[in-house]
N, C-alpha and C positions, 0 to 999 in steps of 0.2 A: 969433546969430539959429543955431541946428542947421542944416547942413547936410542935403539930403534925398539919401537913400543907396539907390541904384537898386538891383534886384531881377534876377534871372533872369528869361529869360521861358521859362514854360512849359511843359509839352505833355501832353495830355491821354490821353494812354496809353505805356506800356512792356510790353516785351516779350522773351522771350526768342530772340534770331536768330539762335544756333549752336550744337551744343551738342560736345562730344569730349573723353573718357576717354586713362586712360595705366594699365595692370594690370603691374606687374613680372611679368617674364622667368619667374618661381624661382617653378611651381607645389606646394603643399606639399599634401601629400593627408591624410586620416586618421591614414590606416598611420604618413607620419613621425613623431609626436607624440607618440603614447597610449603606450608602454612608457614617454616621461618624466613623463607623471600619469596612471599608471596608469590608464588606459580603455582602451576602444574605441574602432570604428568607430564601431558599432551605439549606444553612449550617447551621441555627440557629437551621430549624427543625431536622434534621435530628443528628446537638447537642444536642440538649437539648429536644425536644418537643415543643420547645415555640412559642405560633404564635402571643400571642400578651399580652399587659401584663399593668394594673392599675397602672399610677403614679400622685401623687394625686397635687391637684390643692395646692397654698398655706393658701385658711381656712380651710382646710381639715389638720390638724394637729393631731398629735400622741393622745391628748388630745382628737380628735372632732371627729375621725376614732372609738377611745379603746370606748369611752360613748354611741355611737351609732351600735355597736355590742353587745356590755354590755346589752343597753336598749330594744334589740330584742330578747335575750338571756331569759332575767325576765321577760318578754312577754309569749316565746315558756314554759317558767316555773312557767307561774301562779304568781307569790314570789316578792311583791313588796320591794321597794329599802331600804324599813328604814324595811326588814327584814334581814338583809346582814350584814353578824358579821365581814366578812373582804374579801380586793378587797387588789390580787395577778395580778397582771401583768408580762406580757415578753415581754422587748425590748429588742434589742441590740443598738437603731437607737434617742433615747432621746438624742439631742441635748444639757442638759446642767444635772448637776449633783444634784441637788434640787428646787425645792420638786418633790417628790415622784411623777411620773405620775398616778401612781394606789393612792395615798393620793387624786389628780384634778379630778378625773374621779370620785371619790368616792359623791366628792363638788358635781359636775356639777351635779350628776344621785338625790342628794339630799337628802342623808346618811348624816348622824350629829355622831360625833365623833367614825368611825369607823375604827378600824385596815386600815391600807392598806401600801404597800408594792412593788418595783418594784424586777425582778430577772435578771440576766444576762447571760443563755447561749446558747447565739446562737439560731440557730437553733431548739436548741432541747429545747429551751424556754419552749414550750409552755407544755409540757409531763411532765419536771420539777414541772411548777409551779403548773398541776394538781394533781398532785404525794401529794406536799404540801397542796392542797385543799383538798384532799380525808382524807386525814390524822389528819388535824383539825376538817375535821369533824366528821370521828371514835375515834377521841379521848374528842368530849365533849366540845373542846375548841372553837367553832362553831355551829349551824346549821345549817346556811345555806354562801358560799364564791362563789366569785367569782371570777373566775379566765379566763385573758384576755391574747389573746397576739395580740400586733399590734407592725408597720412598716413601717416607712416614706425611706427607703433607698435606694428610687432615690437620699435622698440631701446626699448620702453616695457617691456615684456614676461618675464615671470618663468619660465620655459621648463618649471617643474618646476609653477606653480599649475594646479591643475588645474579652481579659475573662471575665468581669464583666459586660459591658453595659447593653447587650443582656440580661442578668435573671435577676438581683433581683427588685423587682417592692414592691408597697404600700399595705396596708389595715391593717383587724384587724376583728380577732373574738373574741368568747368570749362564757364560758358557766358556769352555775349555776350550782354546788355540792351542794348536801346536802341530810341527811339517808333516805334512802329505806330500803322497807323489805325483798331483797337479795341484791345479791353484784352489782353495776356496774362500777366500777373502779378497775380493777383486781389490785395484789402489780407491782409495777415497776420497770421494766430492767434495770438500768443507772451506766455510767460509767463516764471517762471522760481519752486521752494523751495530755498532756500539752505539749509531745517533739515535736507536730503537731502544734504547732500556725501557724505557716507561710505557713501551705496550706489555713487558711481565715482568714486576719485581719485585722483592721486597719494599712495604712502604713507607720504614724508615728503618737506620741500623742500629746496632745495639748500645752502640754509646748513645745514640737522643734515644731512646726507652729507658736507657738507665737515668740518663738525666731526667726526665717526664719522671719516673719513680721517684726517683728524690725529691723532687718539684712536690708532685704529689702527696709527701710523705711527712711534706713542712708545712703543708697547706689544708689536707686531709683530706686534698682531694681524690681523682681517679686517672691511670695513665692505660692509655690504650695502650697492648701488644703489637709486635711489628706484624702485620698480614703479607700472604699473595694480595696482588692487585692485579688486574689487570684487562686494557682496550680489547674485546674480541674484536671490535672492528677492525684495529686497525693493523693485528695479527691476522688477519683473513688478509684483507688488502696484500699482507702483503705475500701471504701461502701463498694467494696463487699466480702471483704476479713473477715470483721470484723460484719457487721450489721445482717447476716444469725443467728448468733450466739445468738445476744445481740434481735431476733426474735424470736427463740427456747426458750431462756428464760423465755422472758417474757408468753410463752404460755406455759410453764412448772411453772410457778408462779403463773400460773389465771387457770390452771386444764383444759387447753382448750386444745385440738386439733389442726391441721390445719382442719381436713374435718369440724370441728365443729365450724365454722365463713363463714361470712357472709361473708363479707367485709373488706378488708384490706386500711389503710391511711396512707401511707409513706408521710413522708415527701417531699414537690412539689418542689424537687435542681433538675432530671436531668429524663426524661423520661426514658433515658435508664439504669442507676441506677433500677428505681423501677424493668424495665423490669427482670431485673439481680436478684433482689430479688426473684421477682416474678418464674421464674424457681428455682431457689434453695432451694424456701422454697417448692415445686410442687406445687403451689396452686391448687386449682381445680377450674375448670372453672365456678364452678357456684360461685366463691367468687367475689365479684364486687372490681373491683380496680382505687380506685378515682384516675381521671386525670386531675388536677385542673389546674399543670402549664401550659396547651394548651394553657390556653387564660385569667390566673395570672400570669405565671411565679413566680418567688422564690420568697417569703414572709417571709422566715427566719420561727421569734417566732410565725407568724400568721399565718403560711401554714396550719397546720393541722387542728386550726378546718374549717378555708375558707374551704378544700376541703370535711372534716367533710358536710360543707349544704353544698357544690356544689353537695359530693354524695348520700346527699338526697330530694333536692331542684327537681332534675335531676327524681326523681323515680328508683336510681341504688342500691340504699338501703332503707332500711324504719327502725323510730325510733323502740325502740327494737333488732333490728335486732346487733348480735355480730361480736365486728369488731377486728382487732389489730390495735393500732396508734405503729408509731416509728417514732420520730425525731430525726433528729441527724446534725452535721455538724463543726460551728467552736468551736474553745477548744481542741481540735476538741471533740467533747460530745454527747452522744445517750443516748435518755429516750424511755421505750416503753412499755403501757400497753396496754394491752384486757379488753374493756370498751365492754356497751352495749349505742349505738347510741342513743341518745335522739332525743325528737323533737323539729323542726322548726316553723318558724310564717305561719300559715298558711294564 
């Protein structure tokens, strides 16, 4: 006779209860990088909207930045670290396969025997992690989940590559997800297209790189390390063609209309993509649109929580406002959901 397996007690709703971010100390203006890519400040601003970005110093590690952002999120939520049941960390720039950065962050925060794991979904990673965190809470599997997006993309940059060197940057953002009396994280609209992996990718795997290193050592030559490469035109065309549908799908799943939005927080990939989405969605002027890319650059999985934090800190939006999030990028993958914006540290 089969035993009856018990199930967790579900809860009706989940919400983001607190938000924190970490920006590396070093600010890198366009003027500092234009010579290496034969460019100009005006060209970079026109192409991307970026004026400056943050690149991490050696001591600002994936774990260190994630831990700092997570500690701020916990404080904003009023939740102690030992109350967290799971940590989900999204990143594409952790340079080792194990242990997971999430597990190390949990230990750094003083957690003991806490479930923790990493996910890799490129620039959509935070929204993927947020969906999974919310579902853990709703299912009753976890009461509180710490969701983190963190990157050190400067480690993967060819500083002479005119297509990427001015775009990517470093930082971390985190939210605490927990039960709520009303829904605060709408159903996710997500998807991917693996036929377009060439649009954004690491240009070689590490096995190939190590083989090149061995050959170079034998011949006295030089092995070029792996870097991020991007076809910006292909990404732009995919974004403006496909992401309106993703946004409307997320809104429909949440039962929220464009006119009910207070804020729009897209992945900070390129200001021209953001502008195109604002136009095709016909967002009312009252909707605050995140523009963190101007001074933070493209931080991939960290982009959306950092942009939320900047929007709240600047007064462009307030905790309790209704916002549409949309992550998109390498994969090519996307994920979006409607959320109630959480508080940040005062």
